[in-house]
C-alpha positions as CSV (number, residue, x, y, z in Angstrom):
1,M,-5.5,1.0,-8.5
2,K,-5.3,2.6,-11.9
3,T,-9.0,2.9,-11.9
4,I,-9.0,4.7,-8.6
5,F,-6.6,7.3,-9.9
6,L,-8.6,7.8,-13.1
7,C,-11.8,8.3,-11.0
8,M,-10.0,10.9,-8.8
9,A,-8.7,12.8,-11.9
10,S,-12.2,12.8,-13.4
11,L,-13.7,14.1,-10.2
12,A,-11.1,16.9,-10.1
13,I,-12.1,18.0,-13.5
14,T,-15.9,17.7,-13.4
15,T,-16.7,18.5,-9.7
16,P,-17.6,22.2,-9.3
17,A,-15.6,24.3,-6.9
18,F,-17.1,24.7,-3.5
19,A,-15.5,27.9,-2.2
20,Q,-12.0,26.6,-2.7
21,N,-12.5,23.4,-0.8
22,N,-8.9,22.3,-0.9
23,A,-7.7,25.3,1.0
24,N,-8.7,23.4,4.2
25,F,-6.3,20.6,3.3
26,E,-3.2,22.5,2.2
27,G,0.1,22.6,4.1
28,P,2.1,20.4,6.4
29,K,0.5,17.7,8.6
30,V,1.7,15.3,11.3
31,G,-0.3,12.5,12.9
32,V,-0.4,9.2,14.8
33,I,-1.7,6.0,13.3
34,L,-3.6,3.1,14.9
35,G,-5.2,0.3,13.0
36,Y,-5.7,-3.4,12.1
37,D,-2.9,-5.3,10.3
38,T,-3.2,-8.6,8.5
39,T,0.2,-10.1,7.6
40,N,0.0,-12.7,4.8
41,F,2.6,-15.4,4.7
42,E,3.2,-17.8,1.8
43,Y,5.7,-20.6,2.0
44,Q,6.5,-23.1,-0.8
45,Y,9.1,-25.9,-0.4
46,D,10.2,-28.2,-3.2
47,D,12.9,-30.8,-2.6
48,D,15.1,-32.8,-5.0
49,D,12.6,-35.7,-5.0
50,D,9.9,-33.6,-6.5
51,A,8.0,-33.5,-3.2
52,S,6.4,-30.1,-2.3
53,Y,4.9,-28.5,0.7
54,S,3.1,-25.1,0.8
55,I,1.3,-23.0,3.4
56,H,-0.8,-19.9,3.1
57,E,-1.6,-18.2,6.4
58,S,-2.8,-14.8,7.5
59,K,-2.2,-13.4,11.0
60,A,-3.8,-10.3,12.5
61,G,-2.1,-7.7,14.7
62,L,-2.2,-4.1,15.9
63,L,-0.9,-1.5,13.6
64,Y,0.6,1.7,15.1
65,G,2.9,4.5,14.0
66,V,3.5,8.1,13.0
67,T,3.1,10.0,9.8
68,A,4.0,13.4,8.3
69,G,3.3,15.1,4.9
70,Y,2.6,18.1,2.9
71,D,-0.4,18.8,0.6
72,F,-0.5,21.1,-2.4
73,A,-3.6,22.6,-4.0
74,L,-4.3,21.7,-7.6
75,G,-7.0,24.0,-9.1
76,S,-10.0,24.7,-6.8
77,N,-10.8,21.3,-5.3
78,A,-7.9,18.8,-6.0
79,I,-5.0,18.0,-3.7
80,F,-1.6,16.5,-4.4
81,G,0.4,15.4,-1.4
82,I,3.7,13.8,-0.4
83,E,3.9,11.8,2.9
84,A,6.2,9.6,5.0
85,E,5.4,7.1,7.6
86,A,7.0,4.9,10.2
87,S,4.9,2.1,11.7
88,D,5.1,-1.3,13.3
89,S,2.8,-4.3,13.8
90,T,2.3,-7.0,16.5
91,A,1.4,-9.6,13.8
92,K,3.4,-12.9,14.2
93,F,3.2,-16.2,12.4
94,S,4.4,-19.6,13.5
95,A,4.1,-23.0,11.8
96,R,5.3,-26.5,13.0
97,D,6.3,-29.7,11.3
98,L,7.2,-28.1,8.0
99,L,10.2,-30.1,6.9
100,Y,10.6,-32.5,9.9
101,D,8.4,-33.5,12.8
102,G,9.0,-31.1,15.6
103,D,10.5,-28.2,13.6
104,K,9.1,-24.6,13.9
105,L,9.2,-21.6,11.6
106,S,8.3,-18.2,12.9
107,L,7.9,-14.9,11.0
108,M,7.5,-11.6,12.9
109,A,6.7,-8.2,11.4
110,D,8.8,-5.3,12.6
111,R,9.2,-1.7,11.6
112,D,7.8,-0.5,8.3
113,L,9.0,2.7,6.5
114,Y,6.9,4.3,3.8
115,V,7.3,7.3,1.4
116,G,4.8,8.1,-1.3
117,A,2.3,10.4,-2.8
118,R,-1.4,10.9,-2.9
119,I,-4.0,12.6,-5.0
120,G,-7.4,13.6,-3.8
121,V,-10.6,15.6,-4.3
122,A,-12.2,17.8,-1.7
123,V,-15.8,16.8,-2.2
124,T,-16.8,19.2,0.6
125,P,-14.9,21.9,2.6
126,T,-14.2,19.3,5.3
127,M,-14.0,16.0,3.4
128,L,-11.3,14.8,1.1
129,L,-11.3,11.5,-0.9
130,Y,-7.9,10.3,-2.0
131,A,-5.8,7.5,-3.5
132,K,-2.2,6.9,-2.6
133,G,0.9,4.8,-3.6
134,G,4.6,4.6,-3.0
135,Y,7.6,2.7,-1.7
136,T,7.7,0.7,1.5
137,N,10.6,-1.0,3.3
138,A,9.7,-3.5,6.1
139,R,11.8,-5.3,8.6
140,M,11.0,-9.0,9.0
141,K,12.5,-11.6,11.4
142,L,12.5,-15.2,10.3
143,R,13.4,-17.9,12.7
144,Y,13.7,-21.7,12.2
145,S,14.3,-24.3,14.9
146,Y,14.7,-28.0,15.0
147,A,16.0,-30.6,17.5
148,G,17.3,-28.0,19.9
149,D,19.1,-26.0,17.2
150,S,17.9,-22.7,15.7
151,A,18.8,-20.0,13.2
152,S,17.3,-16.6,12.7
153,V,17.5,-14.0,9.9
154,G,16.4,-10.4,10.1
155,D,16.3,-8.5,6.9
156,N,14.7,-5.5,5.2
157,L,12.2,-6.2,2.4
158,D,11.5,-3.7,-0.4
159,G,8.0,-3.4,-1.7
160,Y,5.2,-1.1,-2.8
161,R,2.0,0.2,-1.2
162,V,-1.3,1.3,-2.7
163,G,-4.4,2.4,-1.0
164,G,-7.1,5.0,-0.6
165,G,-9.4,6.6,2.0
166,A,-11.2,9.7,3.3
167,E,-9.8,12.6,5.3
168,F,-11.8,15.0,7.4
169,T,-10.7,18.3,8.7
170,S,-11.9,20.7,11.4
171,G,-9.7,23.8,11.9
172,T,-6.2,22.7,12.6
173,H,-7.1,19.1,13.3
174,F,-7.6,16.3,10.8
175,A,-8.6,12.6,10.9
176,R,-8.5,10.0,8.1
177,V,-9.6,6.4,7.5
178,E,-7.8,4.4,4.9
179,Y,-7.2,1.0,3.5
180,R,-3.8,0.0,2.1
181,Y,-2.1,-3.0,0.6
182,S,1.7,-3.6,0.8
183,D,3.5,-6.3,-1.2
184,Y,7.1,-7.3,-0.5
185,G,7.4,-10.1,-3.1
186,K,9.6,-13.0,-2.4
187,Y,11.8,-12.9,0.7
188,T,15.5,-13.3,0.0
189,Y,18.7,-12.5,2.0
190,R,22.4,-12.3,1.3
191,E,25.0,-14.5,2.9
192,D,28.7,-14.4,2.1
193,G,27.9,-12.5,-1.1
194,I,25.3,-15.1,-2.2
195,I,21.6,-14.3,-2.5
196,L,19.5,-17.1,-0.9
197,D,15.8,-17.7,-1.5
198,T,13.7,-18.5,1.5
199,D,10.7,-19.6,-0.6
200,T,8.5,-17.2,1.3
201,K,6.3,-14.3,0.3
202,V,5.0,-11.5,2.6
203,S,2.3,-8.9,2.2
204,H,0.1,-6.7,4.4
205,H,-3.6,-5.7,4.3
206,Q,-4.3,-2.9,6.7
207,V,-7.1,-0.6,7.8
208,A,-5.7,2.5,9.5
209,V,-7.2,5.5,11.4
210,T,-5.0,8.6,11.6
211,G,-5.5,11.7,13.7
212,G,-3.3,14.7,13.8
213,L,-2.6,18.4,13.3
214,R,-2.4,20.6,10.3
215,F,-0.1,23.7,10.4
């Protein structure tokens, strides 16, 4: 990701100005998001007898949400923006016979809140290339069942998001296509003041298409 930002900065310095390209990308924006989400689930279990069990699975789902932001002009063709997003995904993971024959573990993605920044270069009056990064907070639901008994935990996971894409503008309308990666690290939750480790890790790979209005 560092390389992407360096390339963007280099372009901002070396690319000649094309009649104030970034003027078409300035100001507030709102839009709707639709895309493809892959939720990656990693589970590692180690018992007291030095036995271990691990799974690495990816499940696909529909990504949807809304976004809003504001872009500022930097020089003649560079843009710096701030943005916020609320999204959700239909991705769901289930695994059986993990610890005992007949048990089941399910993980469901829920709402995802993001706030971050982006920097971009207007390579033409209607096309912007950009990189982005920021903080994301996702809601996950974990459920375990065995022999008729079940327990579930819903919690918020803190993580980071990086990505990049291209934005196109036409008058007061804009559209963008971007790839982003979100990592939430190891999933832990608090119970009776004690932090418990679930031995799971969660991340997202997403391709999103956004369409909206610029004011």
